[in-house]
C-alpha positions in Angstrom: 0.0 0.0 0.0 1.1 3.6 -0.5 2.2 6.1 2.1 1.3 9.7 1.7 3.6 11.7 -0.6 4.6 8.5 -2.5 5.1 9.0 -6.2 3.9 6.2 -8.5 5.6 6.2 -11.9 3.6 3.9 -14.1 5.8 3.7 -17.2 8.6 1.3 -16.8 11.5 2.8 -18.7 11.3 6.5 -17.7 13.2 8.4 -15.0 11.4 11.1 -13.0 12.8 14.5 -14.0 10.1 16.9 -12.9 11.8 19.3 -10.6 8.8 19.8 -8.4 8.7 16.1 -7.6 12.4 15.6 -6.8 11.8 15.4 -3.1 9.6 12.4 -3.4 10.7 8.8 -3.8 9.5 6.8 -6.8 8.1 3.3 -6.3 9.4 0.4 -8.4 8.1 0.5 -11.9 5.9 -2.3 -13.5 8.0 -4.3 -15.9 7.3 -6.9 -18.6 8.2 -9.7 -16.1 5.5 -8.4 -13.7 2.9 -9.4 -16.2 3.8 -13.1 -16.0 2.1 -15.2 -13.3 5.3 -17.1 -12.5 6.7 -18.3 -9.1 9.1 -16.0 -7.3 12.6 -16.0 -8.8 15.8 -16.3 -6.7 18.9 -14.1 -6.5 22.0 -15.6 -7.9 23.9 -15.2 -4.7 21.1 -15.9 -2.2 18.4 -18.5 -1.5 16.0 -15.7 -0.7 13.2 -15.1 -3.3 13.4 -11.8 -5.2 11.0 -9.2 -3.8 7.6 -9.3 -5.4 5.2 -6.4 -5.9 3.0 -5.7 -2.8 -0.6 -6.8 -3.2 -2.6 -3.8 -4.4 0.3 -1.9 -5.8 0.3 -0.7 -9.4 2.9 -3.2 -10.4 1.0 -6.0 -8.7 -2.3 -5.1 -10.5 -0.5 -4.9 -13.9 0.8 -8.4 -13.2 -2.7 -9.6 -12.6 -4.1 -8.3 -16.0 -4.6 -11.7 -17.6 -6.0 -13.2 -14.4 -8.5 -10.4 -14.2 -9.4 -10.7 -17.9 -10.0 -14.5 -17.5 -12.2 -14.1 -14.3 -14.2 -11.3 -15.9 -15.0 -13.4 -19.0 -16.9 -16.0 -17.1 -19.4 -16.2 -14.2 -17.9 -15.3 -10.9 -19.1 -18.3 -8.9 -18.0 -19.5 -5.4 -15.5 -22.0 -6.8 -13.7 -19.3 -8.6 -13.3 -17.3 -5.4 -12.1 -20.3 -3.5 -9.5 -21.1 -6.2 -8.3 -17.5 -6.2 -7.9 -17.5 -2.4 -6.0 -20.7 -2.5 -3.6 -19.4 -5.2 -3.2 -15.8 -4.1 -4.4 -15.4 -0.6 -7.6 -13.8 0.8 -6.5 -10.1 0.3 -5.3 -10.5 -3.3 -8.3 -12.7 -4.2 -10.8 -10.1 -2.9 -9.2 -7.3 -4.9 -9.0 -9.4 -8.1 -12.7 -10.3 -7.7 -13.6 -6.6 -7.1 -11.7 -5.5 -10.2 -13.1 -8.3 -12.4 -16.6 -7.6 -11.3 -16.6 -4.1 -12.7 -14.8 -4.8 -16.0 -18.0 -4.6 -18.1 -18.7 -1.1 -16.8 -15.0 -0.2 -17.0 -14.8 -1.1 -20.7 -18.0 1.0 -21.3 -16.2 4.1 -19.9 -12.6 3.5 -20.9 -12.8 1.3 -24.0 -11.3 -2.2 -24.7 -8.8 -3.5 -22.3 -8.5 -4.4 -18.6 -8.9 -1.5 -16.2 -8.3 -1.3 -12.5 -11.4 0.0 -10.7 -13.8 -0.5 -7.9 -17.6 -0.2 -8.2 -17.5 3.3 -6.6 -14.5 4.6 -8.5 -15.7 3.5 -12.0 -19.1 5.1 -11.3 -17.3 8.4 -10.5 -14.8 8.2 -13.4 -15.1 10.3 -16.5 -16.1 8.7 -19.8 -13.3 8.5 -22.2 -15.0 10.6 -24.9 -15.8 13.4 -22.3 -12.3 13.2 -21.0 -10.9 13.5 -24.5 -12.9 16.7 -25.1 -11.7 18.3 -21.9 -8.1 17.4 -22.5 -8.4 19.1 -25.9 -9.0 22.4 -24.1 -5.5 22.4 -22.5 -2.4 23.2 -24.4 0.8 21.2 -24.0 1.6 22.6 -20.5 1.8 20.4 -17.4 -1.6 19.5 -16.1 -2.2 18.5 -12.5 -5.2 16.2 -12.3 -6.4 16.7 -8.7 -8.7 14.2 -7.0 -7.9 12.1 -10.0 -9.7 8.9 -9.1 -8.6 5.9 -11.2 -7.3 8.1 -14.0 -10.2 8.5 -16.4 -9.2 12.1 -17.2 -5.5 11.6 -16.6 -5.3 9.0 -19.4 -6.5 11.5 -22.0 -4.5 14.4 -20.5 -1.4 12.3 -20.9 -1.8 12.1 -24.6 -1.3 15.8 -25.1 1.4 16.6 -22.5 2.8 16.1 -19.0 0.2 15.1 -16.4 0.5 14.5 -12.6 -2.5 12.6 -11.2 -3.0 13.1 -7.4 -5.5 11.4 -5.2 -5.6 11.1 -1.4 -6.9 7.5 -1.5 -4.0 5.1 -1.5 -5.6 2.2 -3.4 -7.2 4.6 -5.9 -3.9 6.3 -6.6 -2.3 2.8 -7.2 -5.2 2.0 -9.6 -4.6 5.3 -11.5 -0.9 4.4 -11.9 -1.8 1.0 -13.2 -4.4 2.4 -15.6 -1.9 4.9 -17.0 0.6 2.1 -17.5 -1.9 -0.1 -19.3 -3.3 2.8 -21.4 0.2 3.8 -22.5 0.9 0.3 -23.6 -2.2 0.3 -25.8 -1.2 3.3 -27.9 1.6 4.0 -30.3 3.9 7.0 -30.3 5.8 8.8 -27.5 4.4 11.1 -24.9 5.6 12.6 -21.7 5.8 10.4 -18.6 2.5 10.5 -16.6 3.0 10.4 -12.8 0.5 9.3 -10.1 0.8 10.6 -6.5 -0.9 9.8 -3.3 -1.4 13.0 -1.4 -3.8 15.7 -0.1 -4.3 18.0 -3.1 -4.6 21.0 -0.8 -1.2 20.4 0.7 0.6 19.6 -2.6 2.5 22.5 -4.0 1.5 23.1 -7.6 3.8 25.2 -9.9 2.5 28.6 -10.8 2.8 27.8 -14.5 0.9 24.5 -14.4 -2.7 23.9 -15.4 -5.3 22.2 -13.2 -8.1 19.7 -13.7 -9.9 19.0 -10.5 -12.8 16.7 -9.6 -13.8 17.5 -6.0 -15.3 14.7 -4.0 -19.1 15.0 -4.0 -19.4 12.2 -1.4 -17.2 13.7 1.3 -18.9 11.6 4.0 -18.6 8.5 1.9 -22.3 8.1 1.7 -24.9 10.5 0.3 -23.9 12.7 -2.6 -24.0 16.5 -2.0 -25.0 19.0 -4.6 -23.9 22.3 -3.1 -20.2 23.0 -4.2 -19.6 24.6 -0.8 -20.0 21.0 0.6 -17.5 19.4 -1.8 -14.1 18.2 -0.7 -12.2 20.4 -1.5 -14.9 23.1 -1.2 -15.6 25.6 -3.9 -13.8 28.2 -1.8 -10.7 26.1 -1.7 -11.0 25.3 -5.4 -11.4 29.0 -6.2 -8.0 29.7 -4.5 -6.4 27.0 -6.6 -7.5 28.3 -10.0 -7.2 32.0 -9.2 -5.2 34.4 -11.4 -6.4 33.1 -14.7 -4.7 29.7 -14.5 -5.8 27.3 -17.2 -8.2 25.0 -15.3 -11.3 22.8 -15.5 -13.4 22.1 -12.4 -15.7 19.1 -12.7 -19.1 19.8 -11.0 -22.4 17.9 -10.7 -24.8 18.8 -13.5 -27.3 20.2 -10.9 -24.7 22.2 -9.0 -25.5 25.9 -8.5 -22.7 28.4 -8.0 -24.7 31.6 -7.6 -25.8 30.8 -4.1 -22.3 30.0 -3.1 -20.5 32.9 -4.6 -21.8 36.0 -2.8 -18.6 36.6 -0.9 -15.2 35.2 -0.1 -12.7 33.8 -2.6 -15.5 32.6 -4.9 -17.1 36.0 -5.3 -15.7 36.3 -8.9 -15.8 32.7 -9.9 -18.9 33.1 -12.1 -17.9 36.4 -13.7 -14.3 35.4 -14.5 -14.9 31.8 -15.6 -17.4 29.9 -17.8 -19.9 27.2 -16.9 -20.4 24.4 -19.5 -22.7 21.4 -19.4 -21.4 18.4 -21.4 -23.6 15.6 -22.8 -22.6 12.3 -24.3 -24.7 9.4 -25.5 -28.0 11.0 -24.6 -27.3 12.1 -21.0 -25.5 15.0 -19.2 -22.3 13.7 -17.9 -21.0 16.8 -16.0 -20.9 20.5 -15.5 -17.5 21.9 -16.1 -16.2 25.3 -14.9 -13.7 26.5 -17.4 -10.9 28.9 -16.4 -8.1 30.8 -18.2 -7.1 29.7 -21.7 -9.5 26.7 -21.5 -12.4 29.3 -22.0 -11.1 30.5 -25.4 -10.1 27.0 -26.4 -13.8 26.0 -26.0 -14.8 29.0 -28.2 -16.8 30.6 -25.4 -16.6 33.8 -23.2 -15.9 34.5 -19.5 -19.0 34.9 -17.4 -21.2 33.0 -19.9 -22.6 29.5 -20.0 -22.9 26.9 -22.7 -24.1 23.4 -23.6 -21.9 21.0 -25.6 -22.6 17.6 -27.0 -19.6 15.3 -27.7 -19.1 12.3 -29.9 -16.4 9.7 -30.2 -13.8 10.9 -32.7 -13.8 14.5 -31.6 -17.0 15.8 -33.1 -18.9 18.3 -30.9 -21.8 20.8 -31.1 -22.0 23.8 -28.8 -24.5 26.6 -28.0 -23.3 29.4 -25.8 -24.6 32.7 -24.3 -22.4 35.6 -23.0 -22.4 37.0 -19.5 -25.2 39.5 -20.2 -27.6 36.8 -21.4 -26.5 34.3 -18.8 -27.6 36.8 -16.1 -31.1 37.2 -17.5 -32.2 33.6 -18.4 -35.3 33.8 -16.2 -36.4 36.9 -18.1 -36.1 35.0 -21.4 -38.0 32.1 -20.0 -40.9 34.4 -19.2 -40.7 36.3 -22.6 -40.5 33.3 -25.0 -43.3 33.0 -27.5 -45.8 30.3 -26.6 -48.3 28.5 -28.9 -51.5 26.7 -28.1 -51.5 24.2 -31.0 -49.0 21.5 -31.7 -47.0 22.7 -34.7 -45.8 20.7 -37.7 -42.5 20.0 -36.0 -41.7 19.2 -32.4 -38.3 19.7 -30.9 -36.5 18.0 -28.0 -33.4 19.9 -27.1 -30.3 18.1 -26.0 -30.1 17.2 -22.3 -27.1 19.5 -21.9 -29.2 22.5 -23.1 -31.9 21.7 -20.5 -29.4 21.3 -17.7 -27.7 24.6 -18.6 -31.0 26.4 -18.5 -30.6 27.4 -22.1 -33.8 25.9 -23.7 -35.5 29.2 -24.2 -32.3 30.8 -25.4 -31.6 28.3 -28.1 -35.3 28.2 -29.2 -35.5 32.0 -29.4 -32.3 32.3 -31.3 -33.6 29.8 -33.9 -37.2 31.2 -34.2 -38.9 28.3 -32.4 -41.8 28.5 -30.0 -42.6 27.1 -26.6 -45.5 24.6 -26.1 -46.7 25.4 -22.6 -43.6 27.0 -21.2 -39.8 26.5 -21.2 -40.0 23.3 -19.0 -41.9 21.6 -21.8 -41.2 21.0 -25.5 -40.6 23.4 -28.3 -41.9 23.5 -31.9 -41.6 25.2 -35.2 -43.3 25.7 -38.5 -40.1 25.3 -40.4 -36.9 23.5 -39.5 -34.2 26.1 -38.8 -30.9 26.1 -40.7 -28.9 25.7 -37.5 -30.1 22.4 -36.0 -27.3 21.6 -33.6 -28.3 20.4 -30.1 -31.9 19.9 -31.3 -33.8 16.7 -32.2 -36.7 17.2 -34.7 -39.9 15.2 -35.0 -42.7 15.6 -37.6 -46.2 15.6 -36.0 -48.6 13.1 -37.5 -51.2 13.2 -34.8 -52.0 15.4 -31.7 -54.7 15.7 -29.1 -55.4 15.1 -25.4 -53.1 12.9 -23.5 -55.7 10.1 -23.3 -54.0 6.7 -23.2 -57.0 4.7 -24.3 -57.7 7.0 -27.3 -54.0 7.2 -28.4 -53.6 3.4 -28.0 -56.6 2.8 -30.3 -55.3 5.2 -32.9 -51.8 3.8 -32.9 -53.0 0.2 -33.2 -55.3 1.2 -36.1 -52.3 2.7 -37.9 -50.1 -0.2 -37.2 -47.4 2.0 -35.5 -44.6 0.8 -33.2 -43.9 3.3 -30.4 -40.1 3.6 -29.9 -40.3 5.8 -26.8 -42.5 8.2 -24.9 -41.0 11.6 -24.0 -42.7 13.3 -21.0 -42.2 16.8 -19.6 -44.0 18.5 -16.7 -46.6 15.8 -16.2 -46.9 12.7 -14.0 -47.2 10.0 -16.7 -44.7 7.1 -16.5 -42.8 6.9 -19.9 -42.0 3.2 -19.4 -45.7 2.2 -18.7 -47.0 4.3 -21.6 -44.4 2.8 -24.0 -45.3 -0.7 -23.0 -49.0 -0.1 -23.2 -48.9 1.7 -26.6 -46.5 -0.8 -28.2 -48.5 -3.9 -27.5 -47.8 -6.7 -29.9 -47.1 -4.5 -33.0 -44.0 -5.6 -34.8 -41.4 -3.0 -35.7 -40.6 -2.2 -39.3 -38.5 0.4 -41.0 -41.5 2.5 -41.7 -43.8 2.3 -38.7 -41.6 3.7 -35.8 -43.0 6.7 -34.0 -42.3 8.7 -30.8 -45.0 9.9 -28.4 -44.7 13.3 -26.7 -46.6 14.2 -23.6 -46.6 17.6 -21.8 -49.0 20.3 -20.7 -50.3 23.7 -21.9 -49.9 26.8 -19.8 -53.5 26.3 -18.4 -52.5 22.9 -17.0 -54.3 20.7 -19.7 -52.2 17.8 -20.9 -51.5 17.2 -24.5 -49.9 14.4 -26.6 -48.5 14.1 -30.0 -47.4 11.1 -32.1 -44.4 12.0 -34.3 -41.8 10.5 -36.6 -38.1 11.2 -35.9 -36.5 13.3 -38.7 -33.0 12.1 -39.5 -30.9 15.1 -40.5 
C-alpha cells in the first residue's frame, strides 16, 4: 500500500525528471516480467526469493491483468473465489474479484482492455469521450489532475502533454498508476511520462505555470452525494483559490450544482464572472458541468461569465451553444418572454439534455425562431426546421390531441405503428408504462416507428403528439 507523498511512476523505462517532484521517492516500476504469473525468482547469490510487488500496488495489479481478464470473462461463482484465495491469498483474491466484477462497466467508460477499478471509482470516473474533449481544451503545458480517481481524465490528458494525477486514497492512486501504464501500452507514439501521486491536493505545492483539472469529492462523508459546491471536498472556496489568477483550469461539478448561491462573498465571489460554466452531454445524457478557467475558455470557443451546452461524440465531433455574460444573467427573463403557442406545430423539438441542464432551452429556441409549447420546461416546436439544427432533435407531427392513453392506443393500433419511446415533460405519466401499453404486440418495421410526446399547456391541460423522428 502507498504512504502519503509517495510517487507512482507507471511507465517502466522512464526516469522522474520533474523538478517539483524531486523530493519524493518513486516506487518500483511495473516491468514486462511483472505481467507473467510465475513463481518468485531467486537471487544468484542468495536463497531468498526476489522481492515481489505488494498486493494492491500498481505493479501487482498490472501483473494480474490476464487473471482479471479471465475471471471477468466467465461467471464469478464461489468455486472461482475459492480457487483465487488458495492461489493468491484472501486479500489478493478479494481485490481481483472486485476489479473483475466491474470490467464490463470499465470497458464501457474507458474502451477495450483491462482496467483497475472498484464499483464506486468507476461510477465516478469520467467517460473516455468526455475526458478527451476536456483534454483538448488544454495546451501542452503540465496539467495537475487533482482528485484524479482511477485516472479517467489523466489517461486522456497524458496524450497531449505532461500530467500528474493526485488522489488522497492510497488504493485509488495505485489504480490510477496501473491504468496509466496499461493505457500507454495500448497506444503508439511517444508522450511525456505521466505520474501518479498519493497526497492531499490542498497540501501539494502546484507550480504557478501548471494547469489544473480537479474533480472535487461529491461524497465527502462516503455516503450520500452532495449538490452544493460549498460542501464538496475540497470546497468551492478552496478550489477558487487553486484556480485564481487566470490559471488554465477545468473544475468538474455535478450537472445540478448551482454556483450563484455559493458565490456571494469570499474567494468565490468572482468565480462566475471570470470563468465559464459548461454542461457536457454524451450518448444521450448530461455527464457533468465543467467550470472553465483561463485559456480553457477561449479553447472552447466561449466567453468568460457565460454558460454553454456542448454535446460530444467519439472521434472528436462536438456541437455547442453558448450565451455571453449578459444573457446568462437574464435567463429567467427570457423564459418568461419566450413566445408560446396553443397548438402542436408541424415539427416538435426535443433539445439536447445539456441544453436543458444549462437552463438554455428558451435561449436556443428564441435564437432559432422556435416557440414554446406550454412553457420552457416543456417541449418546443416550429413551422419550419431552422438552418442551425445543432443540439436539437426534430420530429414531424402526425397526430396530436389530449393525453388520453386509451384513445391514443386505439389510434396507434389502427395505424399499425410501433412506439419507440415516450417523452414526458411537466406531467406525471410514466414513460415506461406508456411505452409498454402503446407498443402492444405490434412488430417493428423500418416505416412504422413513432415517438410519443406528452406535456401540458400553460393552463394545465395535458396534450400528446405522435411523431416520426427526422434524420438530418
